[in-house]
C-alpha positions as a Markdown table, in Angstrom:
| # | Residue | x | y | z |
|---|---|---|---|---|
| 1 | Met | 0.0 | 0.0 | 0.0 |
| 2 | Met | 2.9 | 2.3 | 0.8 |
| 3 | Lys | 4.2 | 1.9 | -2.8 |
| 4 | Lys | 0.7 | 2.7 | -4.1 |
| 5 | Leu | 0.5 | 5.9 | -2.1 |
| 6 | Ser | 4.0 | 7.0 | -3.1 |
| 7 | Thr | 3.3 | 6.3 | -6.8 |
| 8 | Lys | 0.1 | 8.4 | -6.5 |
| 9 | Trp | 2.1 | 11.2 | -4.9 |
| 10 | Arg | 4.8 | 11.1 | -7.5 |
| 11 | Lys | 2.3 | 11.1 | -10.4 |
| 12 | Ser | 0.6 | 14.2 | -8.9 |
| 13 | Arg | 3.9 | 15.9 | -8.3 |
| 14 | Arg | 5.2 | 15.0 | -11.8 |
| 15 | Ser | 2.1 | 16.4 | -13.5 |
| 16 | Ser | 2.3 | 19.6 | -11.6 |
| 17 | Glu | 6.0 | 20.2 | -12.1 |
| 18 | Phe | 5.8 | 20.2 | -15.9 |
| 19 | Asp | 3.9 | 22.7 | -18.0 |
| 20 | Asp | 2.0 | 21.9 | -21.2 |
| 21 | Asp | 5.2 | 21.9 | -23.3 |
| 22 | Gly | 6.8 | 19.3 | -21.1 |
| 23 | Asn | 9.3 | 21.8 | -19.7 |
| 24 | Phe | 10.1 | 21.8 | -16.0 |
| 25 | Ser | 8.4 | 24.7 | -14.2 |
| 26 | Leu | 8.1 | 25.7 | -10.6 |
| 27 | Pro | 4.7 | 25.3 | -9.0 |
| 28 | Thr | 2.7 | 28.5 | -8.9 |
| 29 | Arg | 0.1 | 27.4 | -6.5 |
| 30 | Asp | 0.0 | 25.1 | -3.4 |
| 31 | Asp | -0.4 | 21.6 | -4.5 |
| 32 | Trp | -1.1 | 20.1 | -1.1 |
| 33 | Arg | -4.2 | 18.0 | -0.7 |
| 34 | Pro | -5.1 | 16.2 | 2.5 |
| 35 | Ile | -5.3 | 12.4 | 2.1 |
| 36 | Glu | -8.4 | 10.5 | 3.1 |
| 37 | Thr | -8.8 | 9.0 | 6.6 |
| 38 | Pro | -8.4 | 5.4 | 5.6 |
| 39 | Glu | -5.3 | 6.2 | 3.7 |
| 40 | Gln | -3.9 | 8.1 | 6.7 |
| 41 | Glu | -4.6 | 5.1 | 9.0 |
| 42 | Gln | -3.0 | 2.8 | 6.5 |
| 43 | Leu | 0.0 | 5.0 | 6.2 |
| 44 | Val | 0.3 | 5.2 | 10.0 |
| 45 | Arg | 0.0 | 1.4 | 10.3 |
| 46 | Ser | 2.8 | 1.0 | 7.7 |
| 47 | Phe | 5.0 | 3.5 | 9.7 |
| 48 | Glu | 4.3 | 1.6 | 12.9 |
| 49 | Lys | 5.2 | -1.7 | 11.2 |
| 50 | Asn | 8.5 | -0.3 | 9.9 |
| 51 | Leu | 9.2 | 1.1 | 13.4 |
| 52 | Ala | 8.6 | -2.3 | 15.0 |
| 53 | Gln | 10.9 | -4.0 | 12.5 |
| 54 | Gln | 13.7 | -1.5 | 13.0 |
| 55 | Ser | 13.2 | -1.6 | 16.7 |
| 56 | Leu | 13.6 | -5.4 | 16.7 |
| 57 | Leu | 16.6 | -5.2 | 14.5 |
| 58 | Trp | 18.4 | -2.7 | 16.8 |
| 59 | Lys | 17.5 | -4.7 | 19.9 |
| 60 | Ile | 19.1 | -7.7 | 18.3 |
| 61 | Val | 22.2 | -5.7 | 17.3 |
| 62 | Phe | 22.7 | -4.2 | 20.8 |
| 63 | Ala | 21.9 | -7.6 | 22.5 |
| 64 | Gly | 24.7 | -9.1 | 20.3 |
| 65 | Leu | 27.1 | -6.3 | 21.3 |
| 66 | Leu | 26.2 | -6.8 | 25.0 |
| 67 | Leu | 26.8 | -10.5 | 24.7 |
| 68 | Cys | 30.2 | -10.0 | 23.1 |
| 69 | Tyr | 31.1 | -7.5 | 25.9 |
| 70 | Val | 30.0 | -10.0 | 28.6 |
| 71 | Ala | 32.0 | -12.8 | 27.0 |
| 72 | Phe | 35.1 | -10.5 | 26.9 |
| 73 | Leu | 34.6 | -9.6 | 30.6 |
| 74 | Ile | 34.3 | -13.3 | 31.5 |
| 75 | Phe | 37.4 | -14.1 | 29.5 |
| 76 | Ser | 39.3 | -11.3 | 31.1 |
| 77 | Ile | 38.3 | -12.4 | 34.6 |
| 78 | Phe | 39.5 | -15.9 | 34.0 |
| 79 | Gln | 42.6 | -14.7 | 32.4 |
| 80 | Gln | 43.4 | -12.5 | 35.3 |
| 81 | Ala | 42.6 | -15.3 | 37.8 |
| 82 | Tyr | 44.9 | -17.8 | 36.1 |
| 83 | Tyr | 47.7 | -15.4 | 35.2 |
| 84 | Pro | 47.7 | -12.5 | 37.6 |
| 85 | Trp | 51.3 | -11.4 | 36.9 |
| 86 | Val | 50.9 | -11.1 | 33.1 |
| 87 | Leu | 49.9 | -7.5 | 33.3 |
| 88 | Arg | 52.9 | -5.2 | 33.5 |
| 89 | Cys | 51.4 | -3.0 | 36.2 |
| 90 | His | 50.9 | -6.1 | 38.4 |
| 91 | Ala | 54.2 | -7.7 | 37.5 |
| 92 | Tyr | 56.1 | -4.9 | 39.3 |
| 93 | Phe | 54.6 | -6.1 | 42.6 |
| 94 | Met | 55.1 | -9.9 | 42.0 |
| 95 | Tyr | 57.3 | -10.4 | 45.0 |
| 96 | Glu | 55.7 | -7.9 | 47.4 |
| 97 | Val | 52.0 | -8.8 | 47.0 |
| 98 | Asn | 50.2 | -12.2 | 47.1 |
| 99 | Ser | 48.4 | -13.2 | 43.9 |
| 100 | Trp | 45.0 | -13.6 | 45.7 |
| 101 | Ser | 45.0 | -9.9 | 46.6 |
| 102 | Ile | 45.6 | -8.9 | 42.9 |
| 103 | Ile | 42.8 | -11.2 | 41.8 |
| 104 | Ser | 40.4 | -9.8 | 44.4 |
| 105 | Ala | 41.3 | -6.3 | 43.5 |
| 106 | Gly | 40.7 | -7.0 | 39.9 |
| 107 | Leu | 37.3 | -8.5 | 40.7 |
| 108 | Gly | 36.4 | -5.6 | 43.0 |
| 109 | Leu | 37.1 | -2.9 | 40.5 |
| 110 | Pro | 34.1 | -3.5 | 38.3 |
| 111 | Leu | 31.9 | -3.6 | 41.4 |
| 112 | Thr | 33.3 | -0.3 | 42.6 |
| 113 | Ile | 32.8 | 1.3 | 39.2 |
| 114 | Cys | 29.1 | 0.1 | 39.1 |
| 115 | Phe | 28.5 | 1.5 | 42.6 |
| 116 | Leu | 30.0 | 4.9 | 41.4 |
| 117 | Ile | 27.8 | 4.9 | 38.3 |
| 118 | Phe | 24.6 | 3.9 | 40.0 |
| 119 | Gly | 25.3 | 6.0 | 43.2 |
| 120 | Arg | 24.6 | 3.4 | 45.8 |
């Protein structure tokens, strides 16, 4: 139906933009005509359908990005738990600090950041 409406609109625009000789001319009067109520309702339904489709698409895209981010965080936590001295900033303190304190500090950091963001 959307294509039908756009075709109607284009035909009415095309006929008003060309004069009798077929040359392009600017419109000299307002060519706006209100569309009928059923056509308006159908147009609104098509817009709502397009909105629902786009909304679903973006929900899926952002859910996928969130899933990738969570997978990365889980990988990082396990990596830090198994190899706490791999990071250069932690390797400086290898002989002064126990590995469990580095791991607990690494796990506590995201919690601290969440508390700061949410204000609790």
